[in-house]
C-alpha angles and dihedrals in degrees: 000000000000092000101053092077098080103037106094111038090099090072089081088072090076094048095075135037112270094253092055101046111134122239116261123265111277091251092059112127103269133221101180118209120234111285115264093194130062112275122251111273109269095025128093114269113256131330118286122193113270115256119230092247094045124133131201126223117200126187118200113199118202136184118266095237128064095259112171121239130219091242122120097028093158097034134105088252109035129186102028117188119267086245090061091047092050093047092050093048089051091050097047104039095076088056088072094046124001090210090072115097118188130198122189122204137165121235093258091051094059094081093064095036121108109182141135117235134182091196134015121205114195114195122195092336113165144136137074113334095014094118093045092050092051092048089054090052090052090052096046104034095036096210123188090224141015117197119194116198124182088353128140116274090249093055093042090057090080094056116126145152119204108314094345116097125189090218089070097039094108096044104123095218093048092049090050093050092049090050093049096042105038092166094059121114091244092056091046089052091050091052090048092053090047093051091049091054094047091054096043093051091063086074096219126125091226094056091042090053091052090048088061094041092051090047092054091045092048092050089049091235088131135008105223126182091210091068103016099093121084121178092193130085108246144171089242091061091052130222095283096055093042090051093045092051092047092049091049091051092051093046094049102032109016096134093047092049092048094049093046096049096043092053110090097216096044092045090053090053091051092050093050092048090051091053093053128089108264093232093049093101094161093053092045093049089052088056091049091052093044093056103022106161135161088243091058091050093046089051097052093040091056100041101039111020104031101033104016091215092182096047094238118172108167117178131212106258111247096200139112092039102218114207119232122244103256103191135035127180090357096304134095110270109251131184095266094050090047091054091047090054090057092047084053116153096358116130093246134121089240093060116112126250109282094037113146090220096234131159088258138046100223141347120220115246095183141328142204106238121077094216104035096043103035098091115092131232097027114184120193117206116187122174137159118274117237094001102099109202096330124111092237117110119226118251106288091021097257123169139198119234121201112181117195119194142160125253127184110218124224091259093054100261121137116224135175117237125202131190136182125223134181110226118199132172115262133206113231130206114289093249091058098049122108123238111294091039090279125167094179111150095034116111141175116217121196132183144161111229121178092335099316128106115221128190122196133185110215125192129196101226104172138340130187113245090234092051091242091134144359135198114213123181125202139188117184147165140198094211099196093043092055092237129137121176141166142181145126139256134220108207135185136171096262103021094253124119108272109260092220091058104046090107142344123034095346093056091043090054093053091047091049091051091052091049088056085058089053092251138125126215093248090062093067124100128209109040135060127217105319095230096043120106117247127221092275094045095262119143109253121015116238121202090185098053110035128170091246090051092050091052091050092047090051090058093038108036117206118251097251099161112124116251090214133194098351120123115247093245093049091048091052089048091053091048091051091050089053090051092050091051090049092051092046092052 
C-alpha cells in the first residue's frame, strides 16, 4: 500500500490545455536543466548529465556536542542524538545506490578535513565560527549544493543549490526573475532547496534519505532509478518531455482519462492528489481511500501498469542483505515451520503450537517505514493457499496474505481497508542460505492495488519460541510507479509490546534483529519506550492501538474474513464490480 500514494497526480495534466499546465509541486523528482547562469563561486559551473560510471560524495556535518534531535518521536527510543542520525543516514544511503559515498564530520573536524563533496548536508550546526567553517568547506570541497537544516540563521545564510543562493533569496529583483522564469537554473535550485527542507522536517530517516537522493538526482550528480521517475509535469522535465508524456497518455489511455476527469468524485481525488506533496504517501493514500472508484483504478492501471507512460522501472532494493533466521524452537527452520510462523496466531489447523487461535495471524506493534507502517490497527492474516482448513500446505507451500488496516479519510471518516496478496517461497542468494542450502523464511508477496502491481521480498528475521513476537523485514517495489521501499515490522498477537521483551535480554534480542535489518530503534513508528507509562497509566504507549481506536473498532468491527483461494486480479475485479453497483444504486 505504500506505493499507491504517488500514482495518480499525473492526471492533472489532462485537466488544462498544454500551454496552461501548472508547474509540478516543488518536491517533484527533479531533473534540472544545465545552468544558464554562472555558478556560485566555489561550486561547479552548471549541471552536466551524470555519466554511467559516476559516483557521488556526500558530506554530513554535525554539531560537536551530543545535542538530541526531534527524530523518532513515536518510536521505542525517541530523540536520538544528531550524531546517531548522521551515522545512520551514512550507513543507509549506499543501500539505495552503491555509488553514493558518505563522510560524517563534526563542525570542529572540518578544519582538518580535506575532502571532495558533491553535496554537503549540515544538521543542527550553530555557534560561533559555524558560518566560517561551512564557507571553508564550500571553498575546499567545491560542492554543488549545501543544505542547512535546523542550523542557526547565520550558518544557514551560506545555503545554496547550483546557482541559487539563500543569501539572495529575499532580493526583490531575484524573486521577480525566478517567478517570471520558472525554468531557470536559479529557480530550479530554489525548488531543490525547498524540497530538501520539506523532507528533512518530517524527522524520519526514510524521508531524510530521499532528501539526499533527490538532491543528487536534481544536481545530476547521479541518475538513479529509485528517484528518476516523476509522474508530474514539471519545469525540470521541460516542455518537450511534458508534451511527449501527455501525448503518450492520450494515445494509450484517452478513454480512461476522459472518464476519470469527467467524473466528479474521481476528478476531486485527482485534484487533491495534485495538491499534495509527492512524498506524502500517507496523505495521498488517504485521498485514494476516500475517493476509491473503479474509474480511478482503470485510469492508473492503463497509464502506469499496462502502458508505463512514464517509463518507470523501479527495482526491489537488494541491500541491506538481511540474514534468515536459521533455527526456531531448537530445530533448523524448514519450509513448513516458516509457513507456520506466518500463519501465527490464526485459528487455523496450519497454525503452530502455541497459537492463540485468533481471527488474525499477527498485529503490528510498530514498523520502520513512515508510509507503509503509519496506518493504525494493522491486522495480518496469513493462511495456506488451496488447503482449506487442513494443516496441509499446498504444493510449493504458498500462502495468502490479507492485511486489514484503518485509514482516516480526508473528511474525517474512519474506514477499514483490506487487500489480498499472493505469498510464495523465495530463493535467496547463496551467501544468505541456511545450512542445507535452505531458503526457508524468505517469501515473495505480490498484489494488485488500485491498478498497480507491487512485489515485495519478505524475510523472517527472528521469532520468539513462544510466538510472543516476530520481526519481519521487507523490501518492495511498484515497478511501473517508480517506487522502491523497505523496512521491518515488530509483530505480536495483540499489537502490544511483548511483555517478555520490555527490557533485558528480550529487548536486546529485538534490537539485534532490527540491526540485522540495518535499522535502529529510533527509526520505528507506532510505539513509545516499552517501559514508559502511557496517558492512561498503561505500560508502553502504543500509537497504533489506542483506547479511542479500540472503542471505535468495537462499534465497527474490522472485516477479518479470509478472502480465500481467489487470484489477486479476480478479487480486485469483484471489488470493482461491487463499487460500480454501489455507484449505480
